[in-house]
N, CA, C and O atoms as a Tripos MOL2 file, in Angstrom:
@<TRIPOS>MOLECULE
protein
  248   247    62     0     0
PROTEIN
NO_CHARGES

@<TRIPOS>ATOM
      1 N         -34.9230   51.8290   50.0050 N.3       1 MET1
      2 CA        -36.2830   51.5200   50.3340 C.3       1 MET1
      3 C         -36.3030   50.2300   51.0930 C.2       1 MET1
      4 O         -35.7190   49.2320   50.6710 O.2       1 MET1
      5 N         -37.0120   50.2550   52.2760 N.am      2 VAL2
      6 CA        -37.1320   49.0940   53.1180 C.3       2 VAL2
      7 C         -38.3510   48.3230   52.7440 C.2       2 VAL2
      8 O         -39.4310   48.9070   52.6620 O.2       2 VAL2
      9 N         -38.2420   47.0360   52.5100 N.am      3 SER3
     10 CA        -39.3590   46.2650   52.1630 C.3       3 SER3
     11 C         -39.8260   45.4400   53.3420 C.2       3 SER3
     12 O         -39.0420   44.6880   53.9210 O.2       3 SER3
     13 N         -41.0930   45.5690   53.7080 N.am      4 THR4
     14 CA        -41.6500   44.8620   54.8600 C.3       4 THR4
     15 C         -42.7160   43.8780   54.2890 C.2       4 THR4
     16 O         -43.1520   43.9970   53.1440 O.2       4 THR4
     17 N         -43.0920   42.9450   55.1130 N.am      5 SER5
     18 CA        -44.0940   41.9680   54.6950 C.3       5 SER5
     19 C         -45.4500   42.6430   54.4230 C.2       5 SER5
     20 O         -46.1990   42.1790   53.5640 O.2       5 SER5
     21 N         -45.7720   43.7130   55.1280 N.am      6 ARG6
     22 CA        -47.0420   44.3590   54.9700 C.3       6 ARG6
     23 C         -47.0850   45.1760   53.6700 C.2       6 ARG6
     24 O         -48.1770   45.4280   53.1600 O.2       6 ARG6
     25 N         -45.9550   45.5920   53.1220 N.am      7 SER7
     26 CA        -45.9850   46.3030   51.8890 C.3       7 SER7
     27 C         -46.1320   45.3570   50.6480 C.2       7 SER7
     28 O         -46.3280   45.8160   49.5230 O.2       7 SER7
     29 N         -46.0350   44.1020   50.8870 N.am      8 ASN8
     30 CA        -46.1270   43.1090   49.8690 C.3       8 ASN8
     31 C         -47.6100   43.0110   49.3700 C.2       8 ASN8
     32 O         -48.4980   42.8240   50.2020 O.2       8 ASN8
     33 N         -47.8970   43.1280   48.0670 N.am      9 PRO9
     34 CA        -49.3080   43.0860   47.6510 C.3       9 PRO9
     35 C         -49.9880   41.7580   47.9580 C.2       9 PRO9
     36 O         -51.2160   41.7120   48.0440 O.2       9 PRO9
     37 N         -49.2310   40.6770   48.1250 N.am     10 ASN10
     38 CA        -49.7960   39.4070   48.3720 C.3      10 ASN10
     39 C         -50.1280   39.1980   49.8240 C.2      10 ASN10
     40 O         -50.7900   38.2210   50.1710 O.2      10 ASN10
     41 N         -49.6780   40.1060   50.6970 N.am     11 TYR11
     42 CA        -49.9650   39.9970   52.1230 C.3      11 TYR11
     43 C         -51.4580   39.9800   52.3970 C.2      11 TYR11
     44 O         -51.9590   39.1750   53.1820 O.2      11 TYR11
     45 N         -52.1660   40.9060   51.7190 N.am     12 TRP12
     46 CA        -53.6610   40.9480   51.9490 C.3      12 TRP12
     47 C         -54.2920   39.6460   51.4990 C.2      12 TRP12
     48 O         -55.1400   39.1000   52.2050 O.2      12 TRP12
     49 N         -53.9010   39.1370   50.3490 N.am     13 MET13
     50 CA        -54.5190   37.9180   49.8630 C.3      13 MET13
     51 C         -54.2390   36.7100   50.7820 C.2      13 MET13
     52 O         -55.0910   35.8390   50.9580 O.2      13 MET13
     53 N         -53.0110   36.6790   51.3670 N.am     14 LYS14
     54 CA        -52.7310   35.6110   52.2850 C.3      14 LYS14
     55 C         -53.5800   35.7470   53.5680 C.2      14 LYS14
     56 O         -54.0440   34.7530   54.1280 O.2      14 LYS14
     57 N         -53.7600   36.9500   53.9980 N.am     15 LEU15
     58 CA        -54.6270   37.2120   55.1650 C.3      15 LEU15
     59 C         -56.0350   36.8500   54.8970 C.2      15 LEU15
     60 O         -56.6930   36.2500   55.7460 O.2      15 LEU15
     61 N         -56.5510   37.2090   53.6810 N.am     16 VAL16
     62 CA        -57.8860   36.8340   53.3000 C.3      16 VAL16
     63 C         -58.1210   35.3170   53.2870 C.2      16 VAL16
     64 O         -59.1590   34.8410   53.7460 O.2      16 VAL16
     65 N         -57.1670   34.5770   52.7690 N.am     17 LYS17
     66 CA        -57.2940   33.1620   52.6180 C.3      17 LYS17
     67 C         -57.1900   32.4440   53.9700 C.2      17 LYS17
     68 O         -57.6410   31.3070   54.1100 O.2      17 LYS17
     69 N         -56.5740   33.1340   54.9900 N.am     18 SER18
     70 CA        -56.3710   32.5100   56.2150 C.3      18 SER18
     71 C         -57.4860   32.6490   57.2390 C.2      18 SER18
     72 O         -57.5140   31.9490   58.2510 O.2      18 SER18
     73 N         -58.4320   33.5940   56.9470 N.am     19 ASN19
     74 CA        -59.5100   33.9000   57.8880 C.3      19 ASN19
     75 C         -60.8200   34.1060   57.1770 C.2      19 ASN19
     76 O         -60.9380   34.9810   56.3190 O.2      19 ASN19
     77 N         -61.8000   33.3090   57.5250 N.am     20 ILE20
     78 CA        -63.1370   33.4140   56.8510 C.3      20 ILE20
     79 C         -63.8300   34.7460   57.0650 C.2      20 ILE20
     80 O         -64.5170   35.2420   56.1720 O.2      20 ILE20
     81 N         -63.6540   35.3310   58.2500 N.am     21 PHE21
     82 CA        -64.2550   36.6330   58.5430 C.3      21 PHE21
     83 C         -63.6930   37.7120   57.6360 C.2      21 PHE21
     84 O         -64.4280   38.4860   57.0230 O.2      21 PHE21
     85 N         -62.3580   37.7420   57.5700 N.am     22 ILE22
     86 CA        -61.6540   38.7640   56.6730 C.3      22 ILE22
     87 C         -61.9920   38.5360   55.2410 C.2      22 ILE22
     88 O         -62.0540   39.4870   54.4620 O.2      22 ILE22
     89 N         -62.2210   37.2600   54.8510 N.am     23 GLU23
     90 CA        -62.6250   36.9320   53.4650 C.3      23 GLU23
     91 C         -64.0090   37.5430   53.2150 C.2      23 GLU23
     92 O         -64.2510   38.1230   52.1570 O.2      23 GLU23
     93 N         -64.9260   37.4100   54.2040 N.am     24 PHE24
     94 CA        -66.2620   37.9960   54.0430 C.3      24 PHE24
     95 C         -66.2410   39.5190   53.8670 C.2      24 PHE24
     96 O         -66.9450   40.0870   53.0320 O.2      24 PHE24
     97 N         -65.4060   40.1480   54.6880 N.am     25 ILE25
     98 CA        -65.2420   41.6050   54.5730 C.3      25 ILE25
     99 C         -64.6490   41.9830   53.2370 C.2      25 ILE25
    100 O         -65.1120   42.9370   52.6110 O.2      25 ILE25
    101 N         -63.6580   41.2800   52.7900 N.am     26 ASP26
    102 CA        -63.0420   41.5170   51.4930 C.3      26 ASP26
    103 C         -64.0770   41.3940   50.3520 C.2      26 ASP26
    104 O         -64.1770   42.2870   49.5120 O.2      26 ASP26
    105 N         -64.8050   40.3460   50.3260 N.am     27 VAL27
    106 CA        -65.8180   40.1110   49.2740 C.3      27 VAL27
    107 C         -66.8870   41.2040   49.3200 C.2      27 VAL27
    108 O         -67.2860   41.7330   48.2830 O.2      27 VAL27
    109 N         -67.3440   41.5350   50.5170 N.am     28 THR28
    110 CA        -68.3660   42.5890   50.6320 C.3      28 THR28
    111 C         -67.8520   43.9450   50.1180 C.2      28 THR28
    112 O         -68.5230   44.6100   49.3280 O.2      28 THR28
    113 N         -66.6880   44.3360   50.5630 N.am     29 LEU29
    114 CA        -66.1580   45.6270   50.1410 C.3      29 LEU29
    115 C         -65.8390   45.6400   48.6350 C.2      29 LEU29
    116 O         -66.0860   46.6470   47.9710 O.2      29 LEU29
    117 N         -65.3070   44.5640   48.0970 N.am     30 ARG30
    118 CA        -65.0610   44.4880   46.7070 C.3      30 ARG30
    119 C         -66.3080   44.5760   45.8830 C.2      30 ARG30
    120 O         -66.3160   45.2310   44.8410 O.2      30 ARG30
    121 N         -67.3750   43.9270   46.3260 N.am     31 GLY31
    122 CA        -68.6740   43.9970   45.7270 C.3      31 GLY31
    123 C         -69.2100   45.4170   45.6390 C.2      31 GLY31
    124 O         -69.7340   45.8470   44.6110 O.2      31 GLY31
    125 N         -69.0600   46.1350   46.7600 N.am     32 CYS32
    126 CA        -69.5210   47.5310   46.7630 C.3      32 CYS32
    127 C         -68.6870   48.3930   45.8570 C.2      32 CYS32
    128 O         -69.2240   49.2990   45.2200 O.2      32 CYS32
    129 N         -67.4100   48.1570   45.7710 N.am     33 SER33
    130 CA        -66.5670   49.0090   44.9340 C.3      33 SER33
    131 C         -66.7340   48.7540   43.4450 C.2      33 SER33
    132 O         -66.3960   49.5940   42.6110 O.2      33 SER33
    133 N         -67.2880   47.5160   43.1130 N.am     34 GLN34
    134 CA        -67.4270   47.2150   41.7100 C.3      34 GLN34
    135 C         -68.5830   47.9210   41.0640 C.2      34 GLN34
    136 O         -68.7740   47.8220   39.8520 O.2      34 GLN34
    137 N         -69.3870   48.6580   41.8790 N.am     35 VAL35
    138 CA        -70.4330   49.4910   41.3420 C.3      35 VAL35
    139 C         -69.8750   50.5460   40.3920 C.2      35 VAL35
    140 O         -70.4840   50.9290   39.3930 O.2      35 VAL35
    141 N         -68.6690   50.9930   40.7730 N.am     36 MET36
    142 CA        -67.9550   51.9610   39.9080 C.3      36 MET36
    143 C         -66.7750   51.3050   39.1790 C.2      36 MET36
    144 O         -65.8010   51.9800   38.8440 O.2      36 MET36
    145 N         -66.8600   50.0060   38.9360 N.am     37 PHE37
    146 CA        -65.8530   49.2400   38.1940 C.3      37 PHE37
    147 C         -64.4670   49.2940   38.7820 C.2      37 PHE37
    148 O         -63.4740   49.3450   38.0560 O.2      37 PHE37
    149 N         -64.3980   49.2840   40.1360 N.am     38 GLN38
    150 CA        -63.1350   49.2610   40.8600 C.3      38 GLN38
    151 C         -63.1320   47.9320   41.6130 C.2      38 GLN38
    152 O         -64.1480   47.5320   42.1810 O.2      38 GLN38
    153 N         -61.9760   47.2460   41.6140 N.am     39 ASN39
    154 CA        -61.8780   45.9560   42.3210 C.3      39 ASN39
    155 C         -60.8660   46.1180   43.4780 C.2      39 ASN39
    156 O         -59.7760   45.5480   43.5060 O.2      39 ASN39
    157 N         -61.3300   46.9380   44.4110 N.am     40 ASN40
    158 CA        -60.4850   47.2660   45.5220 C.3      40 ASN40
    159 C         -61.2790   47.3760   46.8430 C.2      40 ASN40
    160 O         -62.2410   48.1420   46.8980 O.2      40 ASN40
    161 N         -60.9210   46.6640   47.8690 N.am     41 PRO41
    162 CA        -61.7200   46.6990   49.1050 C.3      41 PRO41
    163 C         -61.6590   48.1090   49.7950 C.2      41 PRO41
    164 O         -62.6060   48.5310   50.4590 O.2      41 PRO41
    165 N         -60.5470   48.7870   49.6130 N.am     42 LEU42
    166 CA        -60.4330   50.1650   50.1810 C.3      42 LEU42
    167 C         -61.4060   51.0630   49.5410 C.2      42 LEU42
    168 O         -62.0280   51.8680   50.2350 O.2      42 LEU42
    169 N         -61.5910   50.9830   48.2130 N.am     43 THR43
    170 CA        -62.5700   51.7980   47.5100 C.3      43 THR43
    171 C         -64.0050   51.4850   47.9980 C.2      43 THR43
    172 O         -64.8180   52.3890   48.1890 O.2      43 THR43
    173 N         -64.2840   50.2150   48.1880 N.am     44 GLY44
    174 CA        -65.5570   49.8480   48.7800 C.3      44 GLY44
    175 C         -65.8170   50.4300   50.1350 C.2      44 GLY44
    176 O         -66.9190   50.8850   50.4410 O.2      44 GLY44
    177 N         -64.7640   50.4090   50.9630 N.am     45 LEU45
    178 CA        -64.9340   51.0830   52.2730 C.3      45 LEU45
    179 C         -65.2550   52.4970   52.1440 C.2      45 LEU45
    180 O         -66.1320   52.9930   52.8520 O.2      45 LEU45
    181 N         -64.5720   53.2150   51.2470 N.am     46 LEU46
    182 CA        -64.8460   54.6520   51.0230 C.3      46 LEU46
    183 C         -66.3010   54.8370   50.5500 C.2      46 LEU46
    184 O         -66.9740   55.7670   50.9950 O.2      46 LEU46
    185 N         -66.7680   54.0030   49.6970 N.am     47 PHE47
    186 CA        -68.1840   54.0810   49.2210 C.3      47 PHE47
    187 C         -69.1460   53.9130   50.3600 C.2      47 PHE47
    188 O         -70.1000   54.6800   50.4940 O.2      47 PHE47
    189 N         -68.9070   52.9210   51.1810 N.am     48 PHE48
    190 CA        -69.7460   52.6500   52.4000 C.3      48 PHE48
    191 C         -69.7580   53.8840   53.2540 C.2      48 PHE48
    192 O         -70.8180   54.3270   53.6940 O.2      48 PHE48
    193 N         -68.5890   54.4500   53.4980 N.am     49 ALA49
    194 CA        -68.4880   55.6520   54.3730 C.3      49 ALA49
    195 C         -69.2840   56.8010   53.7720 C.2      49 ALA49
    196 O         -69.9990   57.5210   54.4690 O.2      49 ALA49
    197 N         -69.1390   56.9520   52.4530 N.am     50 ALA50
    198 CA        -69.8280   58.1160   51.7710 C.3      50 ALA50
    199 C         -71.3660   57.8920   51.8610 C.2      50 ALA50
    200 O         -72.1090   58.8450   52.1000 O.2      50 ALA50
    201 N         -71.8370   56.6490   51.6740 N.am     51 ILE51
    202 CA        -73.2650   56.3610   51.7850 C.3      51 ILE51
    203 C         -73.7750   56.6420   53.1940 C.2      51 ILE51
    204 O         -74.8430   57.2240   53.3850 O.2      51 ILE51
    205 N         -73.0000   56.2240   54.1540 N.am     52 PHE52
    206 CA        -73.3790   56.4350   55.5630 C.3      52 PHE52
    207 C         -73.4230   57.9040   55.9060 C.2      52 PHE52
    208 O         -74.3490   58.3650   56.5730 O.2      52 PHE52
    209 N         -72.4500   58.6260   55.4650 N.am     53 ILE53
    210 CA        -72.3900   60.1360   55.7680 C.3      53 ILE53
    211 C         -73.5410   60.8190   55.0910 C.2      53 ILE53
    212 O         -74.1670   61.7060   55.6700 O.2      53 ILE53
    213 N         -73.8310   60.4210   53.8780 N.am     54 GLY54
    214 CA        -74.9730   61.0190   53.1130 C.3      54 GLY54
    215 C         -76.2790   60.7130   53.7730 C.2      54 GLY54
    216 O         -77.1280   61.5940   53.9110 O.2      54 GLY54
    217 N         -76.4680   59.4390   54.2010 N.am     55 ALA55
    218 CA        -77.7470   59.0390   54.8210 C.3      55 ALA55
    219 C         -77.8700   59.7050   56.2050 C.2      55 ALA55
    220 O         -78.9620   60.1250   56.5860 O.2      55 ALA55
    221 N         -76.8280   59.8000   56.9150 N.am     56 TYR56
    222 CA        -76.8360   60.3920   58.2330 C.3      56 TYR56
    223 C         -77.1310   61.9010   58.1640 C.2      56 TYR56
    224 O         -77.8350   62.4560   59.0070 O.2      56 TYR56
    225 N         -76.5630   62.5400   57.1270 N.am     57 GLY57
    226 CA        -76.8360   63.9410   56.8760 C.3      57 GLY57
    227 C         -78.2600   64.2360   56.5410 C.2      57 GLY57
    228 O         -78.7310   65.3280   56.8550 O.2      57 GLY57
    229 N         -78.9650   63.3530   55.9340 N.am     58 GLU58
    230 CA        -80.3540   63.4970   55.5560 C.3      58 GLU58
    231 C         -81.2680   63.0090   56.6590 C.2      58 GLU58
    232 O         -82.4890   63.0840   56.5190 O.2      58 GLU58
    233 N         -80.7200   62.5170   57.7410 N.am     59 GLY59
    234 CA        -81.5430   62.0920   58.8700 C.3      59 GLY59
    235 C         -82.0500   60.6920   58.7850 C.2      59 GLY59
    236 O         -82.9610   60.3140   59.5220 O.2      59 GLY59
    237 N         -81.4410   59.8550   57.8390 N.am     60 HIS60
    238 CA        -81.9150   58.4840   57.6430 C.3      60 HIS60
    239 C         -80.7220   57.4950   57.8070 C.2      60 HIS60
    240 O         -80.3710   56.7930   56.8590 O.2      60 HIS60
    241 N         -80.1110   57.4480   59.0000 N.am     61 PRO61
    242 CA        -78.9310   56.5720   59.1350 C.3      61 PRO61
    243 C         -79.2160   55.1050   59.0690 C.2      61 PRO61
    244 O         -78.2850   54.3150   58.9100 O.2      61 PRO61
    245 N         -80.4800   54.6910   59.1850 N.am     62 ALA62
    246 CA        -80.7910   53.2520   59.0740 C.3      62 ALA62
    247 C         -80.7880   52.9350   57.5840 C.2      62 ALA62
    248 O         -81.0200   51.7900   57.1970 O.2      62 ALA62
@<TRIPOS>BOND
     1     1     2 1
     2     2     3 1
     3     3     4 2
     4     3     5 am
     5     5     6 1
     6     6     7 1
     7     7     8 2
     8     7     9 am
     9     9    10 1
    10    10    11 1
    11    11    12 2
    12    11    13 am
    13    13    14 1
    14    14    15 1
    15    15    16 2
    16    15    17 am
    17    17    18 1
    18    18    19 1
    19    19    20 2
    20    19    21 am
    21    21    22 1
    22    22    23 1
    23    23    24 2
    24    23    25 am
    25    25    26 1
    26    26    27 1
    27    27    28 2
    28    27    29 am
    29    29    30 1
    30    30    31 1
    31    31    32 2
    32    31    33 am
    33    33    34 1
    34    34    35 1
    35    35    36 2
    36    35    37 am
    37    37    38 1
    38    38    39 1
    39    39    40 2
    40    39    41 am
    41    41    42 1
    42    42    43 1
    43    43    44 2
    44    43    45 am
    45    45    46 1
    46    46    47 1
    47    47    48 2
    48    47    49 am
    49    49    50 1
    50    50    51 1
    51    51    52 2
    52    51    53 am
    53    53    54 1
    54    54    55 1
    55    55    56 2
    56    55    57 am
    57    57    58 1
    58    58    59 1
    59    59    60 2
    60    59    61 am
    61    61    62 1
    62    62    63 1
    63    63    64 2
    64    63    65 am
    65    65    66 1
    66    66    67 1
    67    67    68 2
    68    67    69 am
    69    69    70 1
    70    70    71 1
    71    71    72 2
    72    71    73 am
    73    73    74 1
    74    74    75 1
    75    75    76 2
    76    75    77 am
    77    77    78 1
    78    78    79 1
    79    79    80 2
    80    79    81 am
    81    81    82 1
    82    82    83 1
    83    83    84 2
    84    83    85 am
    85    85    86 1
    86    86    87 1
    87    87    88 2
    88    87    89 am
    89    89    90 1
    90    90    91 1
    91    91    92 2
    92    91    93 am
    93    93    94 1
    94    94    95 1
    95    95    96 2
    96    95    97 am
    97    97    98 1
    98    98    99 1
    99    99   100 2
   100    99   101 am
   101   101   102 1
   102   102   103 1
   103   103   104 2
   104   103   105 am
   105   105   106 1
   106   106   107 1
   107   107   108 2
   108   107   109 am
   109   109   110 1
   110   110   111 1
   111   111   112 2
   112   111   113 am
   113   113   114 1
   114   114   115 1
   115   115   116 2
   116   115   117 am
   117   117   118 1
   118   118   119 1
   119   119   120 2
   120   119   121 am
   121   121   122 1
   122   122   123 1
   123   123   124 2
   124   123   125 am
   125   125   126 1
   126   126   127 1
   127   127   128 2
   128   127   129 am
   129   129   130 1
   130   130   131 1
   131   131   132 2
   132   131   133 am
   133   133   134 1
   134   134   135 1
   135   135   136 2
   136   135   137 am
   137   137   138 1
   138   138   139 1
   139   139   140 2
   140   139   141 am
   141   141   142 1
   142   142   143 1
   143   143   144 2
   144   143   145 am
   145   145   146 1
   146   146   147 1
   147   147   148 2
   148   147   149 am
   149   149   150 1
   150   150   151 1
   151   151   152 2
   152   151   153 am
   153   153   154 1
   154   154   155 1
   155   155   156 2
   156   155   157 am
   157   157   158 1
   158   158   159 1
   159   159   160 2
   160   159   161 am
   161   161   162 1
   162   162   163 1
   163   163   164 2
   164   163   165 am
   165   165   166 1
   166   166   167 1
   167   167   168 2
   168   167   169 am
   169   169   170 1
   170   170   171 1
   171   171   172 2
   172   171   173 am
   173   173   174 1
   174   174   175 1
   175   175   176 2
   176   175   177 am
   177   177   178 1
   178   178   179 1
   179   179   180 2
   180   179   181 am
   181   181   182 1
   182   182   183 1
   183   183   184 2
   184   183   185 am
   185   185   186 1
   186   186   187 1
   187   187   188 2
   188   187   189 am
   189   189   190 1
   190   190   191 1
   191   191   192 2
   192   191   193 am
   193   193   194 1
   194   194   195 1
   195   195   196 2
   196   195   197 am
   197   197   198 1
   198   198   199 1
   199   199   200 2
   200   199   201 am
   201   201   202 1
   202   202   203 1
   203   203   204 2
   204   203   205 am
   205   205   206 1
   206   206   207 1
   207   207   208 2
   208   207   209 am
   209   209   210 1
   210   210   211 1
   211   211   212 2
   212   211   213 am
   213   213   214 1
   214   214   215 1
   215   215   216 2
   216   215   217 am
   217   217   218 1
   218   218   219 1
   219   219   220 2
   220   219   221 am
   221   221   222 1
   222   222   223 1
   223   223   224 2
   224   223   225 am
   225   225   226 1
   226   226   227 1
   227   227   228 2
   228   227   229 am
   229   229   230 1
   230   230   231 1
   231   231   232 2
   232   231   233 am
   233   233   234 1
   234   234   235 1
   235   235   236 2
   236   235   237 am
   237   237   238 1
   238   238   239 1
   239   239   240 2
   240   239   241 am
   241   241   242 1
   242   242   243 1
   243   243   244 2
   244   243   245 am
   245   245   246 1
   246   246   247 1
   247   247   248 2
@<TRIPOS>SUBSTRUCTURE
     1 MET1         2 RESIDUE 1 A MET
     2 VAL2         6 RESIDUE 1 A VAL
     3 SER3        10 RESIDUE 1 A SER
     4 THR4        14 RESIDUE 1 A THR
     5 SER5        18 RESIDUE 1 A SER
     6 ARG6        22 RESIDUE 1 A ARG
     7 SER7        26 RESIDUE 1 A SER
     8 ASN8        30 RESIDUE 1 A ASN
     9 PRO9        34 RESIDUE 1 A PRO
    10 ASN10       38 RESIDUE 1 A ASN
    11 TYR11       42 RESIDUE 1 A TYR
    12 TRP12       46 RESIDUE 1 A TRP
    13 MET13       50 RESIDUE 1 A MET
    14 LYS14       54 RESIDUE 1 A LYS
    15 LEU15       58 RESIDUE 1 A LEU
    16 VAL16       62 RESIDUE 1 A VAL
    17 LYS17       66 RESIDUE 1 A LYS
    18 SER18       70 RESIDUE 1 A SER
    19 ASN19       74 RESIDUE 1 A ASN
    20 ILE20       78 RESIDUE 1 A ILE
    21 PHE21       82 RESIDUE 1 A PHE
    22 ILE22       86 RESIDUE 1 A ILE
    23 GLU23       90 RESIDUE 1 A GLU
    24 PHE24       94 RESIDUE 1 A PHE
    25 ILE25       98 RESIDUE 1 A ILE
    26 ASP26      102 RESIDUE 1 A ASP
    27 VAL27      106 RESIDUE 1 A VAL
    28 THR28      110 RESIDUE 1 A THR
    29 LEU29      114 RESIDUE 1 A LEU
    30 ARG30      118 RESIDUE 1 A ARG
    31 GLY31      122 RESIDUE 1 A GLY
    32 CYS32      126 RESIDUE 1 A CYS
    33 SER33      130 RESIDUE 1 A SER
    34 GLN34      134 RESIDUE 1 A GLN
    35 VAL35      138 RESIDUE 1 A VAL
    36 MET36      142 RESIDUE 1 A MET
    37 PHE37      146 RESIDUE 1 A PHE
    38 GLN38      150 RESIDUE 1 A GLN
    39 ASN39      154 RESIDUE 1 A ASN
    40 ASN40      158 RESIDUE 1 A ASN
    41 PRO41      162 RESIDUE 1 A PRO
    42 LEU42      166 RESIDUE 1 A LEU
    43 THR43      170 RESIDUE 1 A THR
    44 GLY44      174 RESIDUE 1 A GLY
    45 LEU45      178 RESIDUE 1 A LEU
    46 LEU46      182 RESIDUE 1 A LEU
    47 PHE47      186 RESIDUE 1 A PHE
    48 PHE48      190 RESIDUE 1 A PHE
    49 ALA49      194 RESIDUE 1 A ALA
    50 ALA50      198 RESIDUE 1 A ALA
    51 ILE51      202 RESIDUE 1 A ILE
    52 PHE52      206 RESIDUE 1 A PHE
    53 ILE53      210 RESIDUE 1 A ILE
    54 GLY54      214 RESIDUE 1 A GLY
    55 ALA55      218 RESIDUE 1 A ALA
    56 TYR56      222 RESIDUE 1 A TYR
    57 GLY57      226 RESIDUE 1 A GLY
    58 GLU58      230 RESIDUE 1 A GLU
    59 GLY59      234 RESIDUE 1 A GLY
    60 HIS60      238 RESIDUE 1 A HIS
    61 PRO61      242 RESIDUE 1 A PRO
    62 ALA62      246 RESIDUE 1 A ALA
């Protein structure tokens, strides 16, 4: 198994601490994912996508 720096779990946290914009995105996505008691920015992104697809399907994308 080849280990790269991007497969390191701490890579994301180092990236978050190095850039205020990425920190804002991380906090926003984690906040959205915690609705379902998940502390993961990827889960938050999936929730945002599902909300957008549902709203767009109903004709209310705003």
